[in-house]
ZALO-843425 format. One line per field, with one value per residue (C-alpha): residue number from 1; residue in three letters; x, y, z. Coordinates in steps of 0.1 Angstrom, whole numbers. Layout:
! residues N
num = c(NUM ...);
residu = c(ALA ...);
px = c(X ...);
py = c(Y ...);
pz = c(Z ...);
END
This chain:
! residues 278
num = c(1 2 3 4 5 6 7 8 9 10 11 12 13 14 15 16 17 18 19 20 21 22 23 24 25 26 27 28 29 30 31 32 33 34 35 36 37 38 39 40 41 42 43 44 45 46 47 48 49 50 51 52 53 54 55 56 57 58 59 60 61 62 63 64 65 66 67 68 69 70 71 72 73 74 75 76 77 78 79 80 81 82 83 84 85 86 87 88 89 90 91 92 93 94 95 96 97 98 99 100 101 102 103 104 105 106 107 108 109 110 111 112 113 114 115 116 117 118 119 120 121 122 123 124 125 126 127 128 129 130 131 132 133 134 135 136 137 138 139 140 141 142 143 144 145 146 147 148 149 150 151 152 153 154 155 156 157 158 159 160 161 162 163 164 165 166 167 168 169 170 171 172 173 174 175 176 177 178 179 180 181 182 183 184 185 186 187 188 189 190 191 192 193 194 195 196 197 198 199 200 201 202 203 204 205 206 207 208 209 210 211 212 213 214 215 216 217 218 219 220 221 222 223 224 225 226 227 228 229 230 231 232 233 234 235 236 237 238 239 240 241 242 243 244 245 246 247 248 249 250 251 252 253 254 255 256 257 258 259 260 261 262 263 264 265 266 267 268 269 270 271 272 273 274 275 276 277 278);
residu = c(MET PRO ASP LEU ALA LYS HIS ASN VAL ALA THR THR LEU ASN TYR TRP ASP ASP PRO GLY ASP GLY SER ALA PRO THR PRO ILE TYR ILE GLY LYS GLY LYS VAL SER ASN LYS ARG PRO HIS ARG PRO HIS GLU PHE THR VAL THR ASP ILE SER GLY GLY GLU ASP LYS TYR THR LEU ASP SER HIS GLY PHE GLN TYR ILE THR HIS SER SER GLN GLU ARG THR PHE VAL ASP GLU ASP VAL ILE ARG THR ASP TYR TYR ASP GLU CYS ARG ALA LEU LEU GLN ASP ILE THR GLY ALA ARG ARG VAL HIS ILE PHE ASN HIS LYS VAL ARG ARG GLY PRO THR GLN TRP HIS HIS LEU GLY LEU HIS GLY LYS ASN LEU ALA ASN ARG GLY PRO VAL THR ARG THR HIS VAL ASP GLN SER TYR ALA GLY ALA GLU LEU ARG LEU ARG TRP GLU LEU SER ASP ASP PRO ARG GLU ALA GLU ALA LEU LEU GLN ARG ARG TYR GLN ILE ILE ASN ILE TRP ARG PRO ILE GLU THR ILE LEU LYS ASP PRO ILE ALA VAL ALA ASP SER ASN SER VAL PRO ASP ALA ASP LEU VAL GLY ALA GLU MET VAL GLU ASP ASP PHE ARG GLY GLU SER TRP VAL VAL ARG HIS ASN PRO GLU HIS ARG TRP TYR PHE LYS TYR ARG MET THR PRO VAL ASP VAL LEU LEU ILE LYS CYS PHE ASP SER ASP THR SER VAL ALA ARG ARG ALA LEU HIS SER ALA PHE GLU ASP PRO ARG TYR ARG GLU GLU ALA SER ARG GLN SER ILE GLU VAL ARG CYS LEU VAL CYS TYR);
px = c(-888 -903 -940 -959 -993 -1011 -1010 -1043 -1051 -1085 -1080 -1093 -1083 -1090 -1110 -1118 -1149 -1168 -1191 -1215 -1220 -1197 -1170 -1134 -1111 -1091 -1057 -1025 -994 -959 -929 -906 -901 -937 -969 -1004 -1030 -1065 -1084 -1111 -1109 -1130 -1119 -1136 -1132 -1113 -1093 -1059 -1048 -1013 -1000 -968 -960 -982 -964 -960 -998 -997 -980 -980 -1001 -1026 -1031 -1012 -985 -957 -935 -899 -867 -838 -807 -794 -758 -773 -783 -789 -804 -792 -769 -790 -762 -757 -794 -796 -766 -759 -794 -811 -788 -799 -836 -833 -816 -842 -872 -857 -850 -885 -904 -882 -886 -863 -859 -865 -865 -866 -882 -881 -879 -892 -875 -900 -888 -914 -943 -977 -994 -966 -989 -1000 -965 -949 -976 -956 -922 -904 -927 -912 -881 -904 -920 -938 -963 -992 -1023 -1048 -1059 -1046 -1029 -1000 -1011 -1045 -1046 -1044 -1018 -995 -994 -988 -958 -943 -946 -931 -901 -894 -902 -867 -876 -913 -908 -895 -924 -949 -931 -932 -969 -976 -961 -967 -955 -960 -953 -941 -930 -902 -910 -884 -881 -850 -856 -880 -916 -938 -955 -976 -971 -982 -1013 -1021 -1055 -1062 -1067 -1095 -1116 -1114 -1136 -1126 -1159 -1144 -1115 -1116 -1089 -1074 -1049 -1014 -989 -953 -929 -934 -952 -990 -1001 -1031 -1035 -1065 -1084 -1108 -1145 -1151 -1163 -1164 -1156 -1120 -1096 -1065 -1032 -999 -968 -962 -929 -912 -874 -850 -847 -885 -894 -929 -935 -966 -981 -995 -1003 -1002 -1012 -1020 -1058 -1057 -1039 -1042 -1036 -1032 -1030 -1045 -1021 -1020 -1002 -1024 -1023 -1016 -1029 -1004 -975 -990 -962 -932 -907 -917 -915 -885 -889 -879 -899 -885 -909 -902 -914 -911 -910 -911);
py = c(267 290 301 282 296 311 349 355 392 409 440 460 458 487 480 502 523 516 545 521 543 523 550 538 540 571 567 566 586 577 597 627 615 614 594 607 583 599 566 562 532 520 497 463 440 407 382 375 339 331 303 297 260 252 271 241 240 272 273 296 273 263 296 323 328 308 312 300 302 319 337 367 379 414 427 465 471 507 505 506 493 463 456 458 435 411 409 407 378 361 367 353 321 317 320 297 271 274 275 259 289 294 331 357 394 418 451 470 469 489 494 504 520 548 553 538 569 578 586 617 630 658 660 687 671 638 614 584 590 581 551 529 500 499 495 490 457 453 432 449 439 431 404 432 450 419 420 457 452 424 444 474 455 439 469 467 432 430 396 381 397 381 347 349 358 325 306 305 336 350 381 372 396 385 401 400 417 438 436 413 424 434 466 466 430 419 398 377 364 328 332 306 329 358 356 377 396 413 427 460 473 505 527 532 555 552 576 568 535 534 501 486 470 455 472 451 452 441 405 390 356 366 345 364 349 361 347 362 378 373 376 384 347 344 352 356 349 368 359 389 372 338 331 295 295 261 273 302 333 361 369 401 416 445 456 457 470 446 466 450 466 499 519 498 513 515 483 477 454 450 436 427 425 397 386 348 331 295);
pz = c(1460 1435 1439 1412 1421 1392 1390 1371 1368 1369 1348 1319 1282 1258 1227 1198 1205 1173 1166 1149 1118 1095 1096 1094 1124 1128 1112 1132 1121 1132 1121 1127 1162 1173 1172 1167 1179 1184 1178 1206 1228 1257 1287 1292 1321 1316 1336 1320 1327 1337 1316 1337 1338 1308 1282 1259 1253 1232 1198 1169 1148 1175 1193 1173 1200 1216 1246 1244 1264 1246 1259 1240 1239 1241 1275 1274 1240 1239 1208 1176 1155 1177 1177 1139 1134 1163 1177 1143 1134 1166 1158 1123 1135 1163 1140 1114 1141 1155 1122 1096 1074 1044 1049 1077 1068 1097 1089 1121 1159 1189 1222 1250 1282 1287 1310 1306 1292 1269 1240 1259 1265 1244 1217 1201 1207 1205 1222 1204 1226 1255 1238 1263 1262 1238 1260 1232 1217 1182 1156 1138 1103 1088 1061 1035 1055 1056 1018 1018 1041 1021 988 1005 1020 986 964 948 935 926 909 941 961 937 940 979 978 961 990 1027 1045 1080 1101 1136 1163 1187 1221 1249 1283 1289 1326 1345 1337 1366 1355 1323 1311 1277 1270 1239 1229 1217 1180 1182 1204 1180 1149 1119 1124 1155 1135 1116 1092 1103 1084 1100 1084 1095 1077 1040 1045 1044 1060 1077 1111 1129 1156 1176 1186 1221 1226 1261 1246 1238 1259 1271 1284 1297 1315 1349 1357 1324 1324 1296 1287 1283 1247 1233 1196 1184 1151 1133 1101 1084 1048 1057 1064 1081 1113 1138 1116 1141 1178 1194 1219 1243 1274 1305 1340 1369 1399 1422 1403 1394 1412 1398 1374 1337 1317 1295 1264 1228 1199 1165 1135 1110 1076 1076 1042 1032);
END
């Protein structure tokens, strides 16, 4: 019989170190094979709660994240062409089935196989080739940043972009393990525990796109969750933005250290970023 005991983890999560002088967070630059992230963060103690066995209590609209079971035909995620064709097709169908959306536009993906401290590797070289987990609390798009992303993705058809902005749209990440996750699992925060006042817009430049994400001020009331020992059929949907103000609009997320598995092999995962239009 499987062990159904909860695997809650006492750990630290890294929050933006607000200088308190009103200055904007340091921008992040991604491109030419490397990432430059000199934004200061500070660790704070939290217990991350294992939701295993109670996954159905958490949905995109109620909490900002949702765990589902889904098998992919892809197994290794090493062929970029296969990811962009076959796996993207799977992801579009999956999100349309879950949300009922009219259209899903995938704008990029990230495969992560590198070590925990990958940001510090090869500062003058190709550190994106060693991309690993992001161990800083964040949301990929701010409210303003979501509109910037939609307009950028539909820059060839500004009229269509304007039309989509008048209806509900979302940005949802599809996060999947490539191998069973032990080291550096991903945590998500209940949207209801995170007031907008804790979020600060922060510039992020990726190649030619100048966007905006959220960094996070520490608040001990944030409630953090994860699913222990996720396998490749355990998929996490992370809502980064929702234009509907009556539901959970965004979920903080971050990788974190489980001390029990500090010496395990580096985590392997893939996330696919999606504009979801209705």
